[in-house]
C-alpha positions as CSV (number, residue, x, y, z in Angstrom):
1,M,-3.9,6.4,28.9
2,F,-6.4,8.6,29.8
3,P,-9.5,7.2,31.8
4,G,-11.7,10.4,30.9
5,K,-15.2,10.1,31.0
6,Y,-15.1,6.8,32.3
7,A,-14.3,7.5,35.7
8,Q,-17.3,9.3,36.0
9,Q,-19.9,7.3,34.1
10,H,-18.4,3.5,35.0
11,A,-16.3,4.3,38.1
12,D,-16.8,0.9,39.3
13,R,-16.2,-1.1,36.0
14,P,-12.8,-2.7,36.2
15,A,-10.0,-0.9,34.6
16,F,-7.7,-3.7,34.0
17,I,-7.1,-7.1,35.9
18,M,-3.5,-8.5,36.8
19,A,-3.5,-12.4,35.5
20,T,-2.1,-14.0,37.7
21,S,-2.5,-12.2,41.2
22,G,-6.0,-11.3,39.9
23,E,-5.5,-7.6,41.9
24,S,-8.0,-5.8,39.6
25,M,-8.6,-1.4,39.9
26,S,-11.7,0.2,38.8
27,Y,-12.1,2.9,36.9
28,G,-12.6,5.3,39.7
29,E,-9.9,4.0,41.3
30,L,-7.2,4.4,38.5
31,E,-8.4,8.4,38.4
32,R,-7.8,8.9,42.0
33,R,-4.4,7.1,42.1
34,S,-2.8,8.8,39.0
35,N,-3.8,12.2,40.1
36,Q,-2.0,11.7,43.7
37,L,0.9,11.0,41.6
38,A,-0.1,14.2,39.5
39,H,0.5,16.2,42.4
40,L,3.8,14.6,43.5
41,L,5.2,15.4,39.9
42,R,3.9,18.9,40.3
43,A,5.4,18.8,44.0
44,Q,8.7,17.7,42.7
45,G,8.9,20.5,40.2
46,L,8.2,18.6,37.3
47,Q,6.4,21.0,34.6
48,R,5.3,20.7,30.9
49,L,7.7,18.8,29.0
50,G,9.5,17.7,31.8
51,H,10.8,14.2,32.1
52,Y,10.2,11.4,34.5
53,A,11.4,7.3,34.2
54,V,9.2,4.0,34.7
55,F,11.8,1.0,35.7
56,M,9.8,-1.8,36.2
57,E,8.1,-4.9,36.1
58,N,4.5,-5.5,35.2
59,N,2.8,-4.6,38.1
60,S,-0.2,-2.8,39.4
61,R,0.7,0.4,39.5
62,Y,2.6,0.8,36.1
63,L,-0.8,2.3,34.6
64,E,-0.7,4.9,36.9
65,S,2.9,5.9,36.8
66,C,2.5,6.5,32.9
67,I,-1.2,8.2,33.3
68,A,0.0,10.8,35.8
69,G,2.4,11.8,33.2
70,E,-0.5,12.1,30.4
71,R,-2.1,14.5,32.5
72,C,0.6,16.6,33.6
73,G,2.0,17.7,29.7
74,L,5.1,15.0,31.0
75,Y,7.2,12.6,29.0
76,Y,7.8,9.8,30.6
77,T,9.9,6.8,29.8
78,C,9.3,3.2,30.5
79,I,12.6,1.5,30.2
80,N,13.4,-2.3,30.1
81,A,12.9,-3.8,33.0
82,Y,15.8,-5.9,32.6
83,L,18.7,-3.6,31.9
84,T,21.7,-3.8,33.9
85,A,22.8,-0.5,36.0
86,D,24.8,0.9,33.6
87,E,22.4,0.7,31.0
88,L,19.6,2.0,33.2
89,A,21.9,5.1,34.0
90,Y,22.2,5.6,30.6
91,I,18.8,6.5,29.7
92,L,17.8,8.2,32.8
93,N,20.5,10.9,32.1
94,N,20.2,10.7,28.5
95,S,16.5,11.2,29.0
96,E,16.9,14.0,31.6
97,S,14.8,12.0,34.0
98,Q,14.6,14.0,37.2
99,L,12.2,11.4,39.2
100,L,12.5,7.4,39.0
101,I,9.6,5.3,39.7
102,T,10.8,1.4,40.2
103,S,9.8,-1.4,42.1
104,K,11.1,-3.8,45.2
105,A,12.1,-6.5,42.7
106,R,14.3,-3.6,40.8
107,L,15.6,-2.1,43.5
108,A,19.0,-3.1,43.6
109,V,19.9,-2.2,40.2
110,A,17.8,1.3,40.2
111,L,20.2,2.4,43.5
112,E,23.2,1.3,41.7
113,A,22.6,3.1,38.8
114,L,21.1,6.3,40.7
115,A,24.6,6.9,42.3
116,S,25.5,8.0,38.8
117,C,22.5,10.1,38.0
118,P,22.8,13.7,40.0
119,Q,19.5,14.5,37.8
120,V,17.2,12.3,39.8
121,T,16.1,13.6,43.0
122,L,13.6,11.5,43.7
123,C,12.9,7.4,43.7
124,L,9.6,6.2,44.6
125,V,9.6,2.4,45.3
126,V,6.5,0.0,44.6
127,G,6.2,-2.5,46.8
128,G,8.3,-0.8,49.4
129,G,7.9,0.5,52.6
130,A,9.9,2.3,55.4
131,E,13.2,-0.4,54.7
132,V,13.7,1.5,51.5
133,E,13.9,4.9,52.7
134,G,17.0,6.7,52.5
135,S,18.9,8.1,49.3
136,A,21.0,7.0,46.1
137,G,23.3,9.1,44.4
138,A,21.1,12.8,44.8
139,A,18.3,10.8,44.9
140,Q,15.8,10.5,47.5
141,V,14.1,7.0,47.9
142,R,10.7,6.7,49.5
143,G,8.2,4.2,49.1
144,Y,5.4,4.6,46.7
145,E,2.5,4.1,49.2
146,S,3.9,6.6,51.5
147,A,4.8,9.1,49.4
148,L,0.9,9.5,47.4
149,A,-0.6,9.2,50.9
150,G,-2.8,12.2,51.7
151,L,-2.2,14.1,48.3
152,P,-5.7,15.1,46.7
153,G,-7.6,12.7,44.0
154,T,-8.7,15.7,42.0
155,P,-7.0,16.4,38.7
156,V,-3.7,19.0,39.1
157,A,-5.0,22.8,37.8
158,D,-2.9,23.1,35.4
159,E,-3.8,19.4,33.4
160,S,-2.3,19.1,30.2
161,L,-1.3,16.2,27.3
162,G,1.9,14.2,28.2
163,T,3.1,11.0,26.5
164,P,5.8,8.9,26.2
165,M,9.7,9.2,25.2
166,L,10.3,5.3,24.6
167,Y,13.5,4.3,23.6
168,S,14.6,2.3,20.8
169,S,15.7,-1.4,21.4
170,G,19.6,-0.8,21.5
171,T,19.9,-4.3,19.0
172,T,22.3,-2.7,16.9
173,G,24.0,0.2,19.4
174,R,23.0,2.5,22.2
175,P,19.2,3.2,22.6
176,K,17.7,6.3,21.3
177,G,15.1,8.4,22.8
178,I,12.0,8.7,20.2
179,L,11.1,12.2,21.4
180,R,7.7,13.8,19.6
181,P,6.3,17.2,19.1
182,L,3.5,17.4,22.4
183,P,1.2,20.4,21.7
184,D,-0.7,22.0,24.5
185,N,-3.8,20.2,24.4
186,L,-5.8,18.9,27.4
187,P,-5.4,14.9,28.2
188,S,-8.3,14.5,26.4
189,E,-7.0,14.9,23.1
190,P,-4.5,12.5,22.0
191,L,-1.9,12.9,19.4
192,P,-3.0,12.2,15.9
193,L,-1.1,8.7,15.5
194,F,-3.2,7.5,18.2
195,G,-6.2,8.1,16.1
196,F,-4.8,6.0,13.3
197,L,-3.5,3.0,15.9
198,S,-7.1,2.6,17.4
199,N,-8.4,2.2,13.5
200,L,-5.4,-0.4,12.9
201,W,-5.6,-2.3,16.0
202,Q,-10.2,-2.4,15.8
203,C,-10.4,-0.6,19.2
204,E,-14.5,-0.3,20.5
205,E,-16.0,0.7,23.4
206,G,-15.8,-1.8,26.1
207,M,-13.3,-3.6,24.8
208,L,-11.9,-6.7,26.5
209,Y,-8.2,-6.6,25.9
210,L,-5.7,-9.4,27.0
211,S,-1.6,-7.7,27.1
212,P,0.8,-10.8,27.4
213,A,3.9,-8.5,26.4
214,P,6.3,-6.0,29.0
215,L,4.4,-2.3,29.1
216,Y,7.8,-0.8,28.9
217,H,7.2,-1.8,25.0
218,S,5.8,1.0,23.0
219,A,3.2,-0.9,21.2
220,P,1.6,-3.2,24.1
221,L,1.7,0.4,26.2
222,A,0.2,2.1,23.5
223,N,-2.6,-0.9,23.0
224,V,-3.3,-0.6,26.4
225,G,-3.6,2.9,26.9
226,L,-6.1,3.0,24.1
227,A,-7.9,0.2,25.9
228,I,-8.1,2.2,28.5
229,R,-9.4,5.4,26.6
230,Y,-12.4,3.5,24.9
231,G,-13.1,2.3,28.6
232,G,-12.2,-1.3,28.0
233,T,-11.1,-3.7,30.5
234,V,-7.5,-4.9,30.3
235,V,-5.9,-7.6,31.5
236,I,-2.2,-8.0,31.9
237,M,-0.1,-11.0,32.4
238,E,2.5,-10.6,34.6
239,H,4.8,-13.0,32.7
240,F,3.8,-15.1,29.1
241,D,3.0,-18.1,29.2
242,A,1.4,-19.9,26.5
243,E,-1.2,-22.0,28.2
244,Q,-1.9,-19.6,30.7
245,Y,-2.7,-17.0,27.9
246,L,-5.1,-19.5,26.5
247,A,-6.7,-19.9,30.0
248,L,-7.2,-15.9,30.3
249,V,-8.6,-15.7,26.5
250,E,-11.7,-18.2,27.9
251,K,-12.0,-16.7,31.7
252,Y,-12.8,-13.3,30.8
253,R,-13.7,-13.8,27.0
254,I,-11.0,-11.8,25.8
255,T,-11.8,-10.1,22.3
256,H,-8.6,-8.1,21.5
257,S,-4.9,-8.7,22.0
258,Q,-1.7,-7.8,20.5
259,L,1.6,-10.6,20.3
260,V,4.6,-11.3,19.2
261,P,6.1,-14.3,16.8
262,T,7.2,-16.0,19.3
263,M,4.2,-16.1,21.5
264,F,2.5,-17.9,18.6
265,S,5.3,-20.5,18.5
266,R,5.4,-21.3,21.7
267,M,1.3,-22.0,21.7
268,L,1.9,-23.8,18.6
269,K,4.2,-25.9,20.7
270,L,1.8,-26.7,23.0
271,P,0.5,-30.4,23.5
272,P,-2.5,-30.7,20.7
273,E,-5.1,-31.7,24.1
274,V,-3.8,-28.5,26.0
275,R,-4.4,-26.5,22.9
276,S,-8.1,-27.7,22.2
277,R,-9.0,-27.6,25.8
278,Y,-9.5,-23.8,25.6
279,D,-12.7,-21.5,24.2
280,L,-11.2,-18.8,21.9
281,S,-14.6,-17.5,20.2
282,S,-14.1,-14.4,21.6
283,L,-11.2,-13.4,20.1
284,K,-12.2,-10.8,17.3
285,I,-8.8,-9.4,16.2
286,A,-5.4,-10.8,17.5
287,V,-2.5,-8.2,16.2
288,H,1.2,-9.1,15.8
289,A,3.8,-6.7,15.0
290,A,7.6,-6.4,16.3
291,A,9.3,-9.5,14.5
292,P,9.2,-11.5,11.3
293,C,6.3,-13.9,11.7
294,P,7.4,-17.5,10.0
295,A,4.9,-17.7,7.2
296,Q,4.5,-21.6,8.6
297,V,4.0,-19.9,12.0
298,K,1.4,-17.7,10.7
299,E,-0.4,-20.1,8.5
300,Q,-1.0,-22.6,11.5
301,M,-2.2,-19.7,13.1
302,I,-4.9,-18.8,11.2
303,D,-5.5,-22.4,10.9
304,W,-6.1,-22.5,14.7
305,W,-8.0,-18.9,15.5
306,G,-9.3,-18.6,11.9
307,P,-8.8,-15.3,10.0
308,I,-8.8,-13.0,12.8
309,I,-5.1,-12.4,12.8
310,H,-3.8,-9.3,11.7
311,E,0.0,-8.1,11.0
312,Y,1.7,-4.6,10.6
313,Y,4.8,-3.5,10.2
314,G,6.5,-0.1,11.9
315,A,9.0,1.2,14.0
316,T,8.7,2.7,17.8
317,E,9.6,6.0,15.8
318,A,6.3,5.7,13.9
319,M,7.6,7.4,10.8
320,G,5.4,4.4,8.7
321,F,2.9,1.4,8.9
322,T,2.0,-1.4,6.5
323,A,-0.4,-3.9,7.5
324,C,-2.7,-6.6,6.2
325,N,-5.6,-9.1,7.4
326,S,-5.4,-12.6,7.4
327,A,-7.0,-12.9,4.0
328,E,-4.2,-10.2,2.3
329,W,-1.8,-12.2,4.0
330,L,-2.9,-15.7,2.5
331,A,-2.8,-14.1,-0.6
332,H,0.7,-12.6,-0.4
333,R,2.3,-15.1,1.7
334,G,5.2,-13.4,4.1
335,T,4.2,-10.1,3.5
336,V,3.8,-7.4,6.3
337,G,1.2,-5.5,4.8
338,R,0.6,-2.7,2.2
339,V,1.3,1.0,3.4
340,L,-1.6,2.9,5.3
341,M,0.4,5.7,6.5
342,G,3.2,7.2,5.2
343,D,5.1,7.3,2.1
344,L,6.9,3.8,1.0
345,H,10.2,3.9,-1.3
346,V,12.7,1.1,-1.3
347,L,16.1,2.1,-2.1
348,D,20.0,1.0,-2.8
349,E,22.8,1.9,-1.2
350,A,23.0,5.0,-3.8
351,M,19.4,6.1,-2.7
352,Q,17.9,5.4,-6.0
353,P,14.9,3.3,-6.4
354,V,15.3,-0.7,-6.5
355,P,13.7,-2.5,-9.3
356,Q,10.7,-4.1,-8.1
357,G,11.2,-7.5,-6.0
358,T,14.6,-6.4,-5.1
359,P,15.5,-6.2,-1.5
360,G,16.6,-2.6,-0.6
361,E,16.4,-0.5,2.6
362,I,13.1,0.8,3.6
363,W,12.3,4.5,3.7
364,F,9.5,6.3,4.5
365,K,8.6,9.9,4.2
366,T,8.2,10.6,7.3
367,A,4.3,10.4,8.6
368,T,4.6,11.6,12.4
369,P,7.9,13.9,13.3
370,F,10.4,12.6,15.5
371,V,13.8,13.0,16.4
372,Y,16.1,11.3,18.9
373,F,16.6,13.1,22.0
374,S,19.7,15.3,22.4
375,D,21.1,13.5,19.8
376,P,21.0,15.9,16.4
377,E,24.0,13.4,14.8
378,R,21.5,10.3,15.3
379,T,18.7,11.9,13.7
380,A,20.4,12.9,10.7
381,E,21.8,9.3,10.3
382,T,18.3,8.1,10.0
383,R,17.1,11.2,7.6
384,S,17.6,11.1,3.9
385,P,20.0,13.7,2.5
386,D,16.8,16.1,1.6
387,G,15.7,15.5,5.4
388,T,12.2,14.4,3.9
389,M,12.9,10.5,4.3
390,S,13.1,8.3,7.6
391,T,14.5,5.0,8.0
392,V,15.2,2.4,10.9
393,G,17.6,0.3,8.9
394,D,15.1,-2.8,7.9
395,M,15.7,-4.5,4.5
396,G,12.7,-5.5,2.2
397,Y,11.2,-5.6,-1.2
398,V,7.4,-4.6,-2.7
399,D,5.5,-7.0,-4.9
400,A,3.7,-5.8,-8.1
401,D,0.4,-5.2,-5.8
402,G,2.6,-3.0,-3.5
403,Y,2.8,-5.3,-0.8
404,L,5.7,-4.8,1.5
405,Y,8.2,-7.9,3.0
406,L,11.0,-7.8,5.3
407,T,14.2,-9.4,4.3
408,D,16.0,-8.0,7.6
409,R,17.7,-5.2,9.1
410,S,20.8,-3.8,7.1
411,T,23.2,-4.4,10.1
412,F,22.9,-8.1,9.6
413,M,23.3,-8.5,6.3
414,I,26.0,-11.3,5.7
415,I,27.9,-11.0,2.7
416,S,29.9,-13.9,1.7
417,G,32.0,-14.3,-1.4
418,G,30.3,-11.2,-2.6
419,V,26.6,-12.6,-2.2
420,N,24.1,-10.6,-0.4
421,I,22.2,-13.1,2.2
422,Y,19.6,-12.0,4.9
423,P,19.4,-14.2,7.4
424,Q,16.0,-13.7,8.4
425,E,14.5,-16.6,6.0
426,C,17.1,-19.6,8.1
427,E,15.5,-18.0,11.0
428,N,12.4,-18.2,10.0
429,L,12.8,-22.0,9.1
430,L,15.0,-23.3,12.1
431,I,12.3,-22.2,14.5
432,T,9.8,-24.4,12.7
433,H,11.5,-27.5,13.5
434,P,10.2,-29.5,16.2
435,K,13.5,-29.5,18.4
436,V,13.8,-25.9,18.3
437,A,12.8,-23.0,20.7
438,D,14.6,-20.2,18.9
439,A,17.4,-19.2,16.9
440,A,19.6,-16.8,15.5
441,V,21.5,-16.6,12.1
442,F,24.2,-13.9,11.6
443,G,27.6,-13.9,9.8
444,V,31.2,-15.0,11.5
445,P,34.5,-14.7,9.8
446,N,35.2,-16.7,7.1
447,E,39.3,-15.7,6.1
448,D,38.1,-17.5,2.1
449,F,34.5,-15.5,1.7
450,G,34.8,-13.1,4.7
451,E,31.9,-13.9,6.1
452,E,30.0,-17.6,6.9
453,V,26.6,-18.1,8.0
454,K,26.0,-19.2,11.7
455,A,23.0,-20.2,13.5
456,V,22.7,-20.4,17.4
457,V,20.3,-22.7,18.5
458,Q,18.2,-22.7,21.6
459,P,17.0,-26.1,21.8
460,M,13.1,-27.4,23.0
461,P,13.0,-28.8,26.8
462,G,14.0,-32.2,27.1
463,F,16.7,-32.5,23.7
464,A,20.1,-31.7,24.4
465,P,23.0,-29.7,22.4
466,S,24.8,-32.3,20.5
467,P,27.1,-32.8,17.1
468,E,24.0,-34.6,16.3
469,L,21.6,-32.2,16.4
470,A,23.5,-29.8,14.9
471,Q,24.1,-31.8,11.9
472,E,20.3,-32.7,11.6
473,L,19.5,-29.2,11.7
474,M,21.8,-28.1,9.0
475,A,20.8,-31.1,6.9
476,F,16.9,-29.5,7.7
477,C,18.2,-26.1,6.2
478,A,19.9,-27.8,3.3
479,E,16.4,-29.1,2.2
480,H,14.5,-26.1,2.2
481,L,17.1,-23.2,1.2
482,S,20.0,-22.8,-1.0
483,K,23.2,-23.9,-0.1
484,Q,24.5,-20.1,0.6
485,K,21.9,-19.3,3.0
486,C,22.1,-22.2,5.3
487,P,24.7,-22.0,8.5
488,R,28.1,-23.7,8.2
489,S,28.1,-24.5,12.0
490,V,25.2,-24.8,14.6
491,D,26.0,-23.2,18.5
492,F,24.0,-23.5,20.7
493,S,22.4,-21.5,23.6
494,V,20.6,-22.1,27.2
495,E,18.4,-19.1,26.2
496,L,18.9,-16.2,23.5
497,P,18.7,-12.7,24.5
498,R,15.6,-11.9,23.1
499,L,13.3,-9.1,24.7
500,P,10.1,-10.3,26.0
501,T,8.8,-8.3,23.5
502,G,9.5,-10.2,20.4
503,K,13.0,-8.4,19.1
504,L,16.5,-10.7,19.6
505,Y,19.7,-8.7,21.1
506,K,21.3,-10.2,17.8
507,R,24.5,-7.9,18.3
508,L,25.3,-9.7,22.2
509,L,25.7,-13.3,20.2
510,R,27.5,-11.8,17.2
511,D,29.9,-9.6,18.3
512,P,31.9,-12.5,20.3
513,Y,33.1,-13.9,17.1
514,W,34.2,-11.0,15.7
515,A,36.2,-10.1,19.1
516,G,39.6,-8.6,18.1
517,R,38.9,-7.7,14.9
518,K,38.6,-3.5,13.5
519,S,36.6,-4.4,10.7
520,R,34.2,-6.7,9.7
521,I,35.4,-6.8,5.9
522,V,38.1,-9.6,5.9
């Protein structure tokens, strides 16, 4: 994420536009402002390989908050803007961040967290003036603009490449900081991983990229960063709205975008007259990842948008990637593609290869080196005994043509009466029901079978939770799935704890059903 030559060659070109407010910033201005913040970081004592954090919603200061670190040789940690104060404090302390950039909208949470973060010495508040200034814990609190005022708009003397140190989503426990080795390169020389991603996402000079997801998540942040490195214009949505997304594609003649499956589902559920209202012909490629996409949803999207839907599978750890285009997916319905980076192995619990078509845990001979920051034990847990392979705990299988299919995360596999049940298939089915906005399936205690299948459903607007709706959904599942895969009961929730990035905090739904039990083995 570095303006580079475009700050000189196309200084007046918009680097980004905020979708709702319409606020934009040119490449020249982005260069100047990111340099000012870089000088402030140096003045705070942050030298190469130091750490700072960004905790705020999508706004017009987000990109410069990251670019400054990329030109100072720093690790910057973009933090989920919806975390609680305790969760935020954990990441600030664990990442050893010395400085925090937050927003006025997130300030109350940040101040509470800073009370237990003694290593953070400065907190900058975007959108805050003199009224926010003071202290919290060991940190001086200052308005962002006043802190930058008067600082040079030229590069620091010792520019070097920085990179994000992002945290796993914490869907299975405490989040982990993913640290990559950082060579002493110039900022114009990104890590090799980003060269691979630019090819995967078909980046091109002057691209018009629509970013509908939170920038604290790895894939949106990386794709926006590459668009900037290619001299493109990025349209940043403050929040995802299905119809607004379509309107923005038409208004700005968007060529590239990356989404998650829940966004597809929401757009597909718009009334037909709304879906057909907007001209989407400028789109060259729409990439999706982050969560498995129900096959019915994928088919409908290809029918609607044409063969421009590309899918990839890869964790934030970037240990390996698979990918497929629309034609490959249609020929291998449900796949997440073939390996493009890394060496894929599907293994059983004894670390032995499983037969073709049999689900097992997905391992990669690690393509890009990483460790979990200051956590050698958890790093070791993801490695094979010989240290050559890594896993994030996903389950899947490979077909005869080498295409990978995901079945679930291993931590959410249901074992009922000795039968392994992967709940993703049931979730993918439920989300296609017209009365279902979102769904989660997991195992809950059953005294006879150990576990039984439970579904928690978020109904679509206009459909109230009821025993009748629960029965309708269970009958719907029974029409399409074997009995053992079907939920034996359905509960309802106003909104499932799904990140805007598409990942579901299933643990938060499941754990209450297991409260008071020391083991999940009944």
